[in-house]
C-alpha positions in Angstrom: 106.7 90.7 95.9 106.1 94.3 97.0 102.9 95.6 95.5 102.2 99.1 94.2 101.3 100.6 97.5 104.7 99.6 98.9 106.5 101.2 96.0 104.6 104.4 96.3 105.4 104.6 100.1 109.1 104.1 99.2 108.9 106.9 96.6 107.2 109.2 99.1 110.0 108.6 101.6 112.8 109.1 99.1 111.4 112.1 97.2 111.8 114.8 100.0 115.4 113.8 100.6 116.7 113.2 97.0 114.7 115.6 94.8 116.7 118.7 94.1 119.9 117.3 95.7 123.2 116.7 93.9 124.8 113.3 93.8 128.0 113.0 95.8 128.3 109.3 95.2 126.7 106.7 93.0 127.4 102.9 93.0 125.5 100.1 91.2 127.7 97.0 90.7 125.3 95.2 88.4 123.9 98.2 86.6 122.7 97.9 83.0 123.1 101.3 81.3 124.9 104.6 81.8 125.9 105.9 85.2 125.0 109.4 86.5 128.0 111.4 87.4 128.7 112.9 90.8 127.3 116.4 90.9 124.2 115.4 88.8 121.0 116.8 90.3 118.2 114.3 91.1 115.0 115.8 89.8 112.3 113.5 90.9 111.5 110.1 92.5 108.3 108.3 91.6 106.7 104.9 91.6 104.9 103.5 88.5 103.2 100.3 89.5 105.9 98.1 91.0 108.7 100.1 89.4 110.7 102.8 91.3 112.1 105.5 89.0 114.7 108.1 90.0 115.0 110.8 87.4 118.3 112.7 87.0 118.9 116.0 85.3 120.1 115.5 81.7 117.5 112.9 80.8 118.8 109.7 82.6 116.5 107.6 84.8 117.3 104.8 87.2 114.8 102.0 87.3 114.6 99.3 89.9 112.2 96.4 90.3 112.3 94.7 93.7 110.5 91.5 92.8 110.7 89.0 95.7 114.1 90.0 97.2 114.7 93.8 96.9 114.3 96.7 99.3 115.1 100.3 99.5 116.6 101.8 102.7 117.3 105.5 103.6 120.0 106.3 106.1 121.3 109.5 107.6 125.0 110.2 107.0 127.0 107.9 109.3 124.0 105.8 110.3 124.7 102.0 110.5 123.1 100.0 107.7 120.7 97.2 108.5 121.9 95.0 105.7 125.4 94.0 104.6 127.3 95.8 101.8 127.6 92.9 99.5 123.8 93.0 98.9 124.0 96.6 97.6 122.6 96.9 94.1 122.4 100.7 94.0 123.7 103.4 96.3 122.9 107.1 95.9 124.6 109.6 98.3 123.5 113.2 98.6 124.5 115.7 101.3 123.4 114.2 104.7 121.8 111.1 103.3 122.4 107.7 101.6 119.6 105.8 99.7 120.5 102.1 99.2 118.7 99.5 97.2 119.5 96.0 98.4 119.1 92.7 96.5 116.9 94.0 93.7 117.2 91.8 90.6 116.5 94.7 88.2 118.7 97.8 88.3 119.0 99.7 85.0 119.1 103.2 83.5 117.5 104.5 80.4 117.4 107.9 78.7 114.0 109.6 78.8 115.0 111.9 76.0 115.4 108.9 73.7 112.1 107.2 74.5 109.8 107.4 71.5 112.4 109.3 69.5 112.1 109.7 65.7 114.7 107.0 65.1 112.8 104.5 67.2 115.9 103.6 69.2 114.6 104.5 72.6 113.1 102.0 75.0 110.5 102.9 77.6 110.6 100.1 80.2 107.3 101.2 81.7 105.5 102.4 78.6 103.6 99.2 78.2 102.0 99.4 81.6 98.3 100.2 82.2 97.1 103.1 84.4 98.6 103.0 87.9 95.8 102.2 90.3 97.9 103.7 93.2 97.6 107.1 91.7 95.3 109.4 93.7 94.4 111.5 90.8 93.2 108.7 88.6 90.3 109.7 86.4 87.2 107.9 85.4 88.7 107.7 81.9 91.8 106.0 83.3 89.6 103.5 85.2 87.5 102.9 82.1 90.7 102.2 80.1 91.7 99.6 82.7 88.3 97.9 82.3 88.7 97.9 78.5 92.2 96.3 78.9 90.8 93.8 81.4 88.1 92.6 79.0 90.7 92.1 76.2 93.4 90.5 78.3 95.1 87.2 77.7 94.1 84.0 75.8 90.7 82.5 76.0 90.1 81.0 79.4 92.3 83.4 81.3 91.1 83.4 84.9 90.1 86.8 86.5 92.6 86.7 89.3 95.5 86.1 86.9 94.2 88.9 84.7 94.2 91.3 87.6 98.0 90.6 88.0 98.7 91.6 84.4 100.4 95.0 84.7 99.5 95.8 81.1 95.9 96.0 82.3 96.5 98.1 85.4 99.7 98.3 87.4 100.0 98.0 91.1 98.0 94.9 91.9 99.9 91.8 93.2 99.0 88.6 95.0 97.5 90.3 98.1 95.3 92.7 96.3 94.1 90.3 93.6 92.8 88.0 96.4 91.4 90.8 98.5 89.7 92.5 95.5 88.0 89.2 94.4 86.8 88.7 98.0 85.4 92.2 98.3 83.5 91.7 95.1 82.3 88.2 96.1 83.8 86.7 93.0 85.3 83.3 92.5 88.9 84.2 91.5 89.1 81.2 89.1 86.2 82.5 86.9 87.3 83.1 83.3 87.4 86.7 82.4 84.8 86.1 79.7 82.4 84.9 82.4 82.6 88.1 84.4 79.9 90.7 83.5 81.1 94.1 82.4 79.7 95.9 85.5 81.5 93.4 87.8 84.8 93.9 85.8 84.4 97.6 86.4 83.7 97.0 90.1 86.9 94.9 90.4 89.1 97.7 88.9 87.5 100.4 91.1 87.8 98.3 94.2 91.5 97.7 93.5 92.0 101.4 93.1 90.2 102.2 96.3 92.1 99.6 98.4 95.5 100.6 97.0 95.0 104.3 97.6 93.7 103.6 101.1 97.0 102.0 101.9 99.4 104.5 100.6 100.2 106.0 104.0 100.2 103.0 106.2 102.6 100.0 106.4 99.9 97.9 108.0 98.0 96.9 105.0 94.2 97.0 105.6 91.4 95.8 103.3 88.8 95.3 106.0 88.2 97.4 109.1 89.6 100.8 110.0 92.4 102.1 107.8 95.8 101.1 109.2 94.2 99.2 112.1 92.3 96.4 110.4 93.6 93.5 108.4 93.0 91.5 105.3 90.0 89.3 104.5 91.5 86.2 103.0 95.2 86.6 102.1 97.4 84.3 104.2 94.4 83.1 106.2 94.0 79.6 104.7 91.9 77.4 107.1 90.6 80.3 109.1 86.9 81.3 109.0 85.8 83.9 106.5 84.7 87.0 108.4 81.7 87.3 106.1 80.2 83.9 106.0 82.3 81.7 108.3 83.4 79.2 105.7 87.1 78.1 105.8 89.3 80.3 103.6 91.2 78.2 101.1 94.5 78.6 99.2 95.4 77.3 95.8 98.2 77.9 93.3 97.0 79.6 90.1 98.2 80.4 86.7 101.4 79.7 84.7 103.6 81.0 87.5 101.7 79.1 90.3 101.0 82.2 92.4 99.1 81.8 95.6 95.4 82.7 95.5 93.3 82.9 98.7 89.5 82.9 98.6 86.4 81.8 100.4 84.4 79.1 98.6 81.4 79.9 100.7 80.7 83.5 99.5 82.8 84.0 96.4 80.9 82.6 93.5 80.9 82.6 89.7 78.3 84.8 88.1 75.3 83.0 86.8 75.7 81.7 83.3 79.5 81.5 83.4 81.2 78.1 82.9 81.3 76.1 86.2 79.0 78.6 88.0 77.4 75.8 90.0 80.7 74.2 91.1 83.1 74.9 93.9 86.8 75.2 93.1 89.1 72.8 94.9 
């Protein structure tokens, strides 16, 4: 699943082409919600966590969530597409350009001017999300809010790597970054949230923010080594030696949705005093 840095790169590519332009064509065969009319001006394109939002004049917003299958492409007028037309889930034409979303499972519109209205009928599909850790201008207050949400997340026994995936805590983190952040902080990803000291929880959030922002302008994701030229520490490296301690990196499914977690059992440990601190996870 694309993570927050990927969505922010998509938005950064679409924004200069679409913002301020008038629609000449709009298609969305499986769209939920109202359709923008040809001639409508596109005001702004932004990413919020893993959601891409295209805002139209008049209060309508198109939201897509790519999950495991979706992608956005940008083509010059007349340029050959790299994917077949039957996979199109949204198409926006403006003078000289076509933006196409392929295979996304979530394609919907909502009205911004109805969100939080006095009648309570509006629905904000991104209003429940925590602060976006991909945002360059994130403040200390925003980061502190993420820490507060992290400490309060989930039922008792929720493991820290699972909690980092909770977009209500902070949005933008996915499987890659949850594994990389825990490695960077030398923390066993299977530690219950309640067993992680407050200062370490804050370090996890700030590390996630730092790594996500560092990757906003490069498609070659880097969490260790020079930006755009390095690589990742543990994700996808099961069986390979840890660059820090040399122990073999391991992979295990974690949480209700059995998502992959990579970690080094040699140098990622549970804090002293937490349950299972003296054991290794298998």
